[in-house]
N, CA, C and O atoms as a Maestro MAE file, in Angstrom:
{
 s_m_m2io_version
 :::
 2.0.0
}

f_m_ct {
 s_m_title
 :::
 protein
 m_atom[268] {
  # First column is atom index #
  i_m_mmod_type
  r_m_x_coord
  r_m_y_coord
  r_m_z_coord
  i_m_residue_number
  s_m_chain_name
  s_m_pdb_residue_name
  s_m_pdb_atom_name
  i_m_atomic_number
  :::
  1 25 -9.272 -8.235 -7.317 1 A "MET " " N  " 7
  2 3 -9.811 -7.692 -5.776 1 A "MET " " CA " 6
  3 2 -8.688 -6.746 -5.143 1 A "MET " " C  " 6
  4 15 -7.548 -6.936 -4.719 1 A "MET " " O  " 8
  5 25 -9.644 -5.496 -5.290 2 A "VAL " " N  " 7
  6 3 -8.927 -4.385 -4.848 2 A "VAL " " CA " 6
  7 2 -8.870 -3.934 -3.317 2 A "VAL " " C  " 6
  8 15 -9.972 -3.949 -2.770 2 A "VAL " " O  " 8
  9 25 -7.922 -3.584 -2.618 3 A "VAL " " N  " 7
  10 3 -8.100 -3.516 -1.214 3 A "VAL " " CA " 6
  11 2 -7.143 -1.929 -0.554 3 A "VAL " " C  " 6
  12 15 -5.935 -1.704 -0.467 3 A "VAL " " O  " 8
  13 25 -8.289 -1.144 -0.218 4 A "VAL " " N  " 7
  14 3 -7.912 -0.117 0.446 4 A "VAL " " CA " 6
  15 2 -6.958 0.356 1.651 4 A "VAL " " C  " 6
  16 15 -7.495 0.695 2.706 4 A "VAL " " O  " 8
  17 25 -6.211 0.373 1.585 5 A "GLU " " N  " 7
  18 3 -5.430 0.272 3.460 5 A "GLU " " CA " 6
  19 2 -4.893 2.200 3.575 5 A "GLU " " C  " 6
  20 15 -4.050 2.863 2.971 5 A "GLU " " O  " 8
  21 25 -6.039 2.563 4.818 6 A "ILE " " N  " 7
  22 3 -5.474 4.016 5.322 6 A "ILE " " CA " 6
  23 2 -4.810 3.964 6.299 6 A "ILE " " C  " 6
  24 15 -5.254 3.204 7.159 6 A "ILE " " O  " 8
  25 25 -3.483 4.709 6.637 7 A "ALA " " N  " 7
  26 3 -2.767 4.805 7.438 7 A "ALA " " CA " 6
  27 2 -2.679 5.922 8.305 7 A "ALA " " C  " 6
  28 15 -2.469 6.922 7.619 7 A "ALA " " O  " 8
  29 25 -2.763 6.260 9.811 8 A "ILE " " N  " 7
  30 3 -2.805 7.602 9.941 8 A "ILE " " CA " 6
  31 2 -1.733 7.875 10.871 8 A "ILE " " C  " 6
  32 15 -1.047 8.841 10.537 8 A "ILE " " O  " 8
  33 25 -1.492 7.466 11.632 9 A "LEU " " N  " 7
  34 3 -0.608 6.813 12.739 9 A "LEU " " CA " 6
  35 2 -0.166 5.474 13.244 9 A "LEU " " C  " 6
  36 15 -0.063 4.988 14.371 9 A "LEU " " O  " 8
  37 25 0.084 4.992 11.892 10 A "GLU " " N  " 7
  38 3 0.453 3.866 11.458 10 A "GLU " " CA " 6
  39 2 1.976 4.300 10.526 10 A "GLU " " C  " 6
  40 15 1.937 4.966 9.491 10 A "GLU " " O  " 8
  41 25 3.636 3.609 11.331 11 A "THR " " N  " 7
  42 3 4.216 3.514 11.050 11 A "THR " " CA " 6
  43 2 4.406 3.638 9.342 11 A "THR " " C  " 6
  44 15 3.337 3.836 8.764 11 A "THR " " O  " 8
  45 25 5.226 3.577 8.743 12 A "ARG " " N  " 7
  46 3 5.705 3.294 6.737 12 A "ARG " " CA " 6
  47 2 5.665 1.909 6.770 12 A "ARG " " C  " 6
  48 15 5.052 1.092 6.083 12 A "ARG " " O  " 8
  49 25 6.606 1.777 7.905 13 A "ARG " " N  " 7
  50 3 7.205 -0.061 7.374 13 A "ARG " " CA " 6
  51 2 6.014 -0.665 7.817 13 A "ARG " " C  " 6
  52 15 5.698 -1.643 7.140 13 A "ARG " " O  " 8
  53 25 5.210 -0.368 8.798 14 A "LYS " " N  " 7
  54 3 3.867 -1.550 9.197 14 A "LYS " " CA " 6
  55 2 3.405 -1.495 8.120 14 A "LYS " " C  " 6
  56 15 3.456 -2.545 7.479 14 A "LYS " " O  " 8
  57 25 2.798 -0.345 7.488 15 A "LEU " " N  " 7
  58 3 1.905 -0.041 6.233 15 A "LEU " " CA " 6
  59 2 2.382 -0.935 5.060 15 A "LEU " " C  " 6
  60 15 1.577 -1.610 4.417 15 A "LEU " " O  " 8
  61 25 3.669 -0.925 4.805 16 A "LEU " " N  " 7
  62 3 4.033 -2.137 4.305 16 A "LEU " " CA " 6
  63 2 4.366 -3.288 4.155 16 A "LEU " " C  " 6
  64 15 4.490 -3.895 3.091 16 A "LEU " " O  " 8
  65 25 4.503 -3.597 5.034 17 A "GLN " " N  " 7
  66 3 4.075 -4.707 5.701 17 A "GLN " " CA " 6
  67 2 2.646 -5.251 5.321 17 A "GLN " " C  " 6
  68 15 2.424 -6.369 4.856 17 A "GLN " " O  " 8
  69 25 1.581 -4.137 5.635 18 A "ASP " " N  " 7
  70 3 0.466 -4.912 5.645 18 A "ASP " " CA " 6
  71 2 0.137 -4.901 4.212 18 A "ASP " " C  " 6
  72 15 -0.566 -5.791 3.734 18 A "ASP " " O  " 8
  73 25 0.591 -3.973 3.527 19 A "ILE " " N  " 7
  74 3 0.600 -4.942 1.629 19 A "ILE " " CA " 6
  75 2 1.256 -5.809 1.005 19 A "ILE " " C  " 6
  76 15 1.336 -6.056 -0.199 19 A "ILE " " O  " 8
  77 25 1.947 -6.471 2.321 20 A "ARG " " N  " 7
  78 3 2.954 -7.505 1.325 20 A "ARG " " CA " 6
  79 2 1.947 -8.012 2.009 20 A "ARG " " C  " 6
  80 15 1.289 -8.146 0.977 20 A "ARG " " O  " 8
  81 25 1.132 -8.472 2.938 21 A "LEU " " N  " 7
  82 3 0.299 -9.517 3.158 21 A "LEU " " CA " 6
  83 2 -1.371 -9.482 1.936 21 A "LEU " " C  " 6
  84 15 -2.050 -10.376 1.432 21 A "LEU " " O  " 8
  85 25 -1.414 -8.412 1.914 22 A "TRP " " N  " 7
  86 3 -2.622 -7.863 1.717 22 A "TRP " " CA " 6
  87 2 -2.087 -9.054 -0.186 22 A "TRP " " C  " 6
  88 15 -2.542 -10.174 -0.416 22 A "TRP " " O  " 8
  89 25 -1.165 -8.333 -1.064 23 A "LEU " " N  " 7
  90 3 -0.664 -8.984 -2.269 23 A "LEU " " CA " 6
  91 2 -0.304 -10.428 -2.233 23 A "LEU " " C  " 6
  92 15 -0.749 -11.290 -2.990 23 A "LEU " " O  " 8
  93 25 0.483 -10.581 -1.343 24 A "ASP " " N  " 7
  94 3 1.024 -11.975 -1.574 24 A "ASP " " CA " 6
  95 2 -0.190 -13.222 -2.058 24 A "ASP " " C  " 6
  96 15 -1.226 -13.506 -1.457 24 A "ASP " " O  " 8
  97 25 0.395 -13.876 -3.455 25 A "PRO " " N  " 7
  98 3 -0.440 -14.265 -3.909 25 A "PRO " " CA " 6
  99 2 -1.263 -15.473 -3.033 25 A "PRO " " C  " 6
  100 15 -2.427 -15.771 -3.299 25 A "PRO " " O  " 8
  101 25 -0.502 -16.103 -1.978 26 A "ALA " " N  " 7
  102 3 0.018 -17.105 -1.362 26 A "ALA " " CA " 6
  103 2 -1.353 -16.831 -0.536 26 A "ALA " " C  " 6
  104 15 -1.821 -17.922 -0.212 26 A "ALA " " O  " 8
  105 25 -1.910 -16.091 -0.224 27 A "ARG " " N  " 7
  106 3 -2.504 -15.242 0.434 27 A "ARG " " CA " 6
  107 2 -4.176 -14.979 0.404 27 A "ARG " " C  " 6
  108 15 -5.067 -14.944 1.253 27 A "ARG " " O  " 8
  109 25 -4.079 -14.802 -1.183 28 A "GLY " " N  " 7
  110 3 -5.122 -14.335 -1.639 28 A "GLY " " CA " 6
  111 2 -5.794 -13.687 -2.637 28 A "GLY " " C  " 6
  112 15 -4.952 -13.144 -3.351 28 A "GLY " " O  " 8
  113 25 -6.599 -13.535 -2.926 29 A "LYS " " N  " 7
  114 3 -6.391 -12.759 -4.539 29 A "LYS " " CA " 6
  115 2 -6.765 -11.690 -4.573 29 A "LYS " " C  " 6
  116 15 -7.920 -11.375 -4.861 29 A "LYS " " O  " 8
  117 25 -5.615 -10.711 -4.209 30 A "VAL " " N  " 7
  118 3 -6.047 -9.333 -4.680 30 A "VAL " " CA " 6
  119 2 -4.949 -9.099 -5.166 30 A "VAL " " C  " 6
  120 15 -3.845 -9.620 -5.012 30 A "VAL " " O  " 8
  121 25 -5.714 -7.375 -6.428 31 A "ASN " " N  " 7
  122 3 -4.628 -7.769 -7.055 31 A "ASN " " CA " 6
  123 2 -4.226 -5.988 -6.722 31 A "ASN " " C  " 6
  124 15 -3.056 -5.640 -6.881 31 A "ASN " " O  " 8
  125 25 -4.758 -5.464 -6.491 32 A "VAL " " N  " 7
  126 3 -3.947 -4.167 -6.194 32 A "VAL " " CA " 6
  127 2 -4.739 -3.398 -4.751 32 A "VAL " " C  " 6
  128 15 -5.946 -3.458 -4.520 32 A "VAL " " O  " 8
  129 25 -3.279 -2.399 -3.547 33 A "VAL " " N  " 7
  130 3 -4.029 -1.953 -2.761 33 A "VAL " " CA " 6
  131 2 -3.212 -0.679 -3.160 33 A "VAL " " C  " 6
  132 15 -2.162 -0.375 -3.725 33 A "VAL " " O  " 8
  133 25 -4.695 0.109 -2.316 34 A "ILE " " N  " 7
  134 3 -4.495 1.636 -2.924 34 A "ILE " " CA " 6
  135 2 -3.862 1.843 -1.019 34 A "ILE " " C  " 6
  136 15 -4.074 1.088 -0.070 34 A "ILE " " O  " 8
  137 25 -3.569 2.325 -1.036 35 A "ALA " " N  " 7
  138 3 -2.253 2.824 0.567 35 A "ALA " " CA " 6
  139 2 -2.487 4.686 0.445 35 A "ALA " " C  " 6
  140 15 -1.743 5.548 -0.024 35 A "ALA " " O  " 8
  141 25 -3.930 4.786 1.130 36 A "ILE " " N  " 7
  142 3 -3.497 6.250 1.934 36 A "ILE " " CA " 6
  143 2 -2.881 6.421 3.022 36 A "ILE " " C  " 6
  144 15 -3.003 5.710 4.020 36 A "ILE " " O  " 8
  145 25 -1.885 7.768 2.858 37 A "GLU " " N  " 7
  146 3 -1.338 7.858 4.302 37 A "GLU " " CA " 6
  147 2 -1.894 9.572 4.478 37 A "GLU " " C  " 6
  148 15 -2.129 10.404 3.601 37 A "GLU " " O  " 8
  149 25 -1.951 9.640 5.464 38 A "ALA " " N  " 7
  150 3 -2.471 11.445 5.654 38 A "ALA " " CA " 6
  151 2 -1.696 11.190 7.356 38 A "ALA " " C  " 6
  152 15 -1.630 10.279 8.182 38 A "ALA " " O  " 8
  153 25 -1.188 12.666 7.210 39 A "ASN " " N  " 7
  154 3 0.057 12.998 8.183 39 A "ASN " " CA " 6
  155 2 -0.700 13.726 9.221 39 A "ASN " " C  " 6
  156 15 -0.719 14.940 9.017 39 A "ASN " " O  " 8
  157 25 -1.325 13.333 10.271 40 A "PRO " " N  " 7
  158 3 -2.019 14.431 11.567 40 A "PRO " " CA " 6
  159 2 -1.175 15.478 11.852 40 A "PRO " " C  " 6
  160 15 -1.655 16.440 12.451 40 A "PRO " " O  " 8
  161 25 0.176 15.485 11.495 41 A "ALA " " N  " 7
  162 3 1.060 16.666 12.078 41 A "ALA " " CA " 6
  163 2 0.536 17.631 11.286 41 A "ALA " " C  " 6
  164 15 0.093 18.660 11.796 41 A "ALA " " O  " 8
  165 25 0.513 17.355 9.457 42 A "GLY " " N  " 7
  166 3 0.281 18.564 8.724 42 A "GLY " " CA " 6
  167 2 -1.279 17.972 7.861 42 A "GLY " " C  " 6
  168 15 -2.036 17.090 8.266 42 A "GLY " " O  " 8
  169 25 -1.412 18.842 6.511 43 A "PRO " " N  " 7
  170 3 -1.923 18.534 5.515 43 A "PRO " " CA " 6
  171 2 -1.456 18.486 4.440 43 A "PRO " " C  " 6
  172 15 -1.459 19.306 3.522 43 A "PRO " " O  " 8
  173 25 -0.658 16.622 4.618 44 A "ILE " " N  " 7
  174 3 -0.504 15.760 3.790 44 A "ILE " " CA " 6
  175 2 -0.420 14.747 3.412 44 A "ILE " " C  " 6
  176 15 0.521 13.990 3.654 44 A "ILE " " O  " 8
  177 25 -1.682 14.419 2.519 45 A "ILE " " N  " 7
  178 3 -1.867 13.114 1.959 45 A "ILE " " CA " 6
  179 2 -1.122 12.636 1.081 45 A "ILE " " C  " 6
  180 15 -0.731 13.190 0.053 45 A "ILE " " O  " 8
  181 25 -0.849 11.351 1.542 46 A "THR " " N  " 7
  182 3 -0.165 10.458 -0.162 46 A "THR " " CA " 6
  183 2 -1.241 9.679 -0.308 46 A "THR " " C  " 6
  184 15 -2.168 9.374 0.442 46 A "THR " " O  " 8
  185 25 -0.856 9.322 -1.782 47 A "ILE " " N  " 7
  186 3 -1.526 7.719 -1.588 47 A "ILE " " CA " 6
  187 2 -1.512 7.682 -3.367 47 A "ILE " " C  " 6
  188 15 -1.871 8.468 -4.245 47 A "ILE " " O  " 8
  189 25 -0.956 6.460 -3.341 48 A "ASP " " N  " 7
  190 3 0.195 5.241 -3.731 48 A "ASP " " CA " 6
  191 2 -0.772 3.581 -4.113 48 A "ASP " " C  " 6
  192 15 -1.813 3.135 -3.629 48 A "ASP " " O  " 8
  193 25 0.015 3.128 -5.008 49 A "LYS " " N  " 7
  194 3 -0.918 2.035 -5.419 49 A "LYS " " CA " 6
  195 2 0.264 1.079 -5.470 49 A "LYS " " C  " 6
  196 15 1.346 1.656 -5.577 49 A "LYS " " O  " 8
  197 25 0.289 0.334 -5.441 50 A "TYR " " N  " 7
  198 3 0.984 -0.793 -5.321 50 A "TYR " " CA " 6
  199 2 0.250 -2.049 -6.052 50 A "TYR " " C  " 6
  200 15 -0.965 -1.905 -6.193 50 A "TYR " " O  " 8
  201 25 0.798 -3.221 -6.520 51 A "GLU " " N  " 7
  202 3 0.516 -4.255 -7.467 51 A "GLU " " CA " 6
  203 2 1.600 -5.287 -7.381 51 A "GLU " " C  " 6
  204 15 2.760 -4.974 -7.647 51 A "GLU " " O  " 8
  205 25 1.258 -6.561 -7.004 52 A "TRP " " N  " 7
  206 3 2.722 -7.518 -7.147 52 A "TRP " " CA " 6
  207 2 3.158 -7.818 -8.340 52 A "TRP " " C  " 6
  208 15 2.684 -7.834 -9.476 52 A "TRP " " O  " 8
  209 25 4.494 -8.131 -7.681 53 A "ASP " " N  " 7
  210 3 5.294 -7.903 -9.070 53 A "ASP " " CA " 6
  211 2 5.771 -9.633 -9.221 53 A "ASP " " C  " 6
  212 15 6.267 -10.098 -8.195 53 A "ASP " " O  " 8
  213 25 5.697 -10.211 -9.949 54 A "GLN " " N  " 7
  214 3 5.694 -11.713 -10.115 54 A "GLN " " CA " 6
  215 2 7.031 -12.437 -9.535 54 A "GLN " " C  " 6
  216 15 7.304 -13.271 -8.672 54 A "GLN " " O  " 8
  217 25 8.001 -11.304 -10.920 55 A "ALA " " N  " 7
  218 3 9.414 -11.680 -10.988 55 A "ALA " " CA " 6
  219 2 10.420 -11.209 -10.066 55 A "ALA " " C  " 6
  220 15 11.598 -11.555 -10.158 55 A "ALA " " O  " 8
  221 25 10.025 -10.508 -9.272 56 A "ASN " " N  " 7
  222 3 10.103 -10.454 -7.415 56 A "ASN " " CA " 6
  223 2 10.126 -10.594 -6.501 56 A "ASN " " C  " 6
  224 15 10.985 -10.460 -5.629 56 A "ASN " " O  " 8
  225 25 8.329 -11.160 -6.560 57 A "GLY " " N  " 7
  226 3 8.135 -11.709 -5.568 57 A "GLY " " CA " 6
  227 2 7.620 -10.738 -4.670 57 A "GLY " " C  " 6
  228 15 7.271 -11.092 -3.544 57 A "GLY " " O  " 8
  229 25 7.510 -9.265 -5.126 58 A "GLN " " N  " 7
  230 3 7.412 -7.914 -3.592 58 A "GLN " " CA " 6
  231 2 5.940 -7.131 -4.633 58 A "GLN " " C  " 6
  232 15 5.281 -7.227 -5.668 58 A "GLN " " O  " 8
  233 25 6.070 -6.641 -3.829 59 A "PRO " " N  " 7
  234 3 4.911 -5.392 -4.217 59 A "PRO " " CA " 6
  235 2 5.399 -4.373 -4.978 59 A "PRO " " C  " 6
  236 15 6.299 -3.747 -4.418 59 A "PRO " " O  " 8
  237 25 5.141 -4.045 -5.930 60 A "THR " " N  " 7
  238 3 5.583 -2.367 -6.814 60 A "THR " " CA " 6
  239 2 4.586 -1.549 -6.454 60 A "THR " " C  " 6
  240 15 3.501 -2.012 -6.102 60 A "THR " " O  " 8
  241 25 4.842 -0.154 -6.501 61 A "LEU " " N  " 7
  242 3 4.124 0.427 -6.229 61 A "LEU " " CA " 6
  243 2 4.394 1.780 -7.543 61 A "LEU " " C  " 6
  244 15 5.439 2.402 -7.732 61 A "LEU " " O  " 8
  245 25 3.464 1.881 -8.071 62 A "SER " " N  " 7
  246 3 3.663 1.747 -9.508 62 A "SER " " CA " 6
  247 2 2.829 3.430 -10.047 62 A "SER " " C  " 6
  248 15 2.759 3.864 -11.197 62 A "SER " " O  " 8
  249 25 2.246 4.135 -8.649 63 A "HIS " " N  " 7
  250 3 2.126 5.841 -8.632 63 A "HIS " " CA " 6
  251 2 1.514 7.032 -7.469 63 A "HIS " " C  " 6
  252 15 0.422 7.182 -6.921 63 A "HIS " " O  " 8
  253 25 2.083 7.350 -7.448 64 A "VAL " " N  " 7
  254 3 1.845 8.291 -6.017 64 A "VAL " " CA " 6
  255 2 1.592 9.775 -6.091 64 A "VAL " " C  " 6
  256 15 2.276 10.616 -6.673 64 A "VAL " " O  " 8
  257 25 0.630 9.924 -5.486 65 A "GLU " " N  " 7
  258 3 0.646 11.601 -5.468 65 A "GLU " " CA " 6
  259 2 0.321 11.521 -4.309 65 A "GLU " " C  " 6
  260 15 -0.337 10.660 -3.724 65 A "GLU " " O  " 8
  261 25 1.178 13.199 -3.673 66 A "SER " " N  " 7
  262 3 0.774 13.669 -2.575 66 A "SER " " CA " 6
  263 2 -0.019 15.428 -2.988 66 A "SER " " C  " 6
  264 15 0.038 16.090 -4.025 66 A "SER " " O  " 8
  265 25 -0.725 15.709 -1.620 67 A "ARG " " N  " 7
  266 3 -1.152 17.238 -1.796 67 A "ARG " " CA " 6
  267 2 -1.396 17.564 -0.502 67 A "ARG " " C  " 6
  268 15 -1.762 18.702 -0.211 67 A "ARG " " O  " 8
  :::
 }
 m_bond[267] {
  # First column is bond index #
  i_m_from
  i_m_to
  i_m_order
  :::
  1 1 2 1
  2 2 3 1
  3 3 4 2
  4 3 5 1
  5 5 6 1
  6 6 7 1
  7 7 8 2
  8 7 9 1
  9 9 10 1
  10 10 11 1
  11 11 12 2
  12 11 13 1
  13 13 14 1
  14 14 15 1
  15 15 16 2
  16 15 17 1
  17 17 18 1
  18 18 19 1
  19 19 20 2
  20 19 21 1
  21 21 22 1
  22 22 23 1
  23 23 24 2
  24 23 25 1
  25 25 26 1
  26 26 27 1
  27 27 28 2
  28 27 29 1
  29 29 30 1
  30 30 31 1
  31 31 32 2
  32 31 33 1
  33 33 34 1
  34 34 35 1
  35 35 36 2
  36 35 37 1
  37 37 38 1
  38 38 39 1
  39 39 40 2
  40 39 41 1
  41 41 42 1
  42 42 43 1
  43 43 44 2
  44 43 45 1
  45 45 46 1
  46 46 47 1
  47 47 48 2
  48 47 49 1
  49 49 50 1
  50 50 51 1
  51 51 52 2
  52 51 53 1
  53 53 54 1
  54 54 55 1
  55 55 56 2
  56 55 57 1
  57 57 58 1
  58 58 59 1
  59 59 60 2
  60 59 61 1
  61 61 62 1
  62 62 63 1
  63 63 64 2
  64 63 65 1
  65 65 66 1
  66 66 67 1
  67 67 68 2
  68 67 69 1
  69 69 70 1
  70 70 71 1
  71 71 72 2
  72 71 73 1
  73 73 74 1
  74 74 75 1
  75 75 76 2
  76 75 77 1
  77 77 78 1
  78 78 79 1
  79 79 80 2
  80 79 81 1
  81 81 82 1
  82 82 83 1
  83 83 84 2
  84 83 85 1
  85 85 86 1
  86 86 87 1
  87 87 88 2
  88 87 89 1
  89 89 90 1
  90 90 91 1
  91 91 92 2
  92 91 93 1
  93 93 94 1
  94 94 95 1
  95 95 96 2
  96 95 97 1
  97 97 98 1
  98 98 99 1
  99 99 100 2
  100 99 101 1
  101 101 102 1
  102 102 103 1
  103 103 104 2
  104 103 105 1
  105 105 106 1
  106 106 107 1
  107 107 108 2
  108 107 109 1
  109 109 110 1
  110 110 111 1
  111 111 112 2
  112 111 113 1
  113 113 114 1
  114 114 115 1
  115 115 116 2
  116 115 117 1
  117 117 118 1
  118 118 119 1
  119 119 120 2
  120 119 121 1
  121 121 122 1
  122 122 123 1
  123 123 124 2
  124 123 125 1
  125 125 126 1
  126 126 127 1
  127 127 128 2
  128 127 129 1
  129 129 130 1
  130 130 131 1
  131 131 132 2
  132 131 133 1
  133 133 134 1
  134 134 135 1
  135 135 136 2
  136 135 137 1
  137 137 138 1
  138 138 139 1
  139 139 140 2
  140 139 141 1
  141 141 142 1
  142 142 143 1
  143 143 144 2
  144 143 145 1
  145 145 146 1
  146 146 147 1
  147 147 148 2
  148 147 149 1
  149 149 150 1
  150 150 151 1
  151 151 152 2
  152 151 153 1
  153 153 154 1
  154 154 155 1
  155 155 156 2
  156 155 157 1
  157 157 158 1
  158 158 159 1
  159 159 160 2
  160 159 161 1
  161 161 162 1
  162 162 163 1
  163 163 164 2
  164 163 165 1
  165 165 166 1
  166 166 167 1
  167 167 168 2
  168 167 169 1
  169 169 170 1
  170 170 171 1
  171 171 172 2
  172 171 173 1
  173 173 174 1
  174 174 175 1
  175 175 176 2
  176 175 177 1
  177 177 178 1
  178 178 179 1
  179 179 180 2
  180 179 181 1
  181 181 182 1
  182 182 183 1
  183 183 184 2
  184 183 185 1
  185 185 186 1
  186 186 187 1
  187 187 188 2
  188 187 189 1
  189 189 190 1
  190 190 191 1
  191 191 192 2
  192 191 193 1
  193 193 194 1
  194 194 195 1
  195 195 196 2
  196 195 197 1
  197 197 198 1
  198 198 199 1
  199 199 200 2
  200 199 201 1
  201 201 202 1
  202 202 203 1
  203 203 204 2
  204 203 205 1
  205 205 206 1
  206 206 207 1
  207 207 208 2
  208 207 209 1
  209 209 210 1
  210 210 211 1
  211 211 212 2
  212 211 213 1
  213 213 214 1
  214 214 215 1
  215 215 216 2
  216 215 217 1
  217 217 218 1
  218 218 219 1
  219 219 220 2
  220 219 221 1
  221 221 222 1
  222 222 223 1
  223 223 224 2
  224 223 225 1
  225 225 226 1
  226 226 227 1
  227 227 228 2
  228 227 229 1
  229 229 230 1
  230 230 231 1
  231 231 232 2
  232 231 233 1
  233 233 234 1
  234 234 235 1
  235 235 236 2
  236 235 237 1
  237 237 238 1
  238 238 239 1
  239 239 240 2
  240 239 241 1
  241 241 242 1
  242 242 243 1
  243 243 244 2
  244 243 245 1
  245 245 246 1
  246 246 247 1
  247 247 248 2
  248 247 249 1
  249 249 250 1
  250 250 251 1
  251 251 252 2
  252 251 253 1
  253 253 254 1
  254 254 255 1
  255 255 256 2
  256 255 257 1
  257 257 258 1
  258 258 259 1
  259 259 260 2
  260 259 261 1
  261 261 262 1
  262 262 263 1
  263 263 264 2
  264 263 265 1
  265 265 266 1
  266 266 267 1
  267 267 268 2
  :::
 }
}
């Protein structure tokens, strides 16, 4: 399952907490989280792809794109 998490006014820290919750294998079956951050103060949008790293027991960032 893939989840899209969108953050506009949310802090980066809160976004990463949400990503951890989605990807935690004990909580469900999410394999990938696409995180989209939009900066309301400027024309910057960041798209990150996170997957659960079994070896480290935490999400890992596998792709970043900013525009």
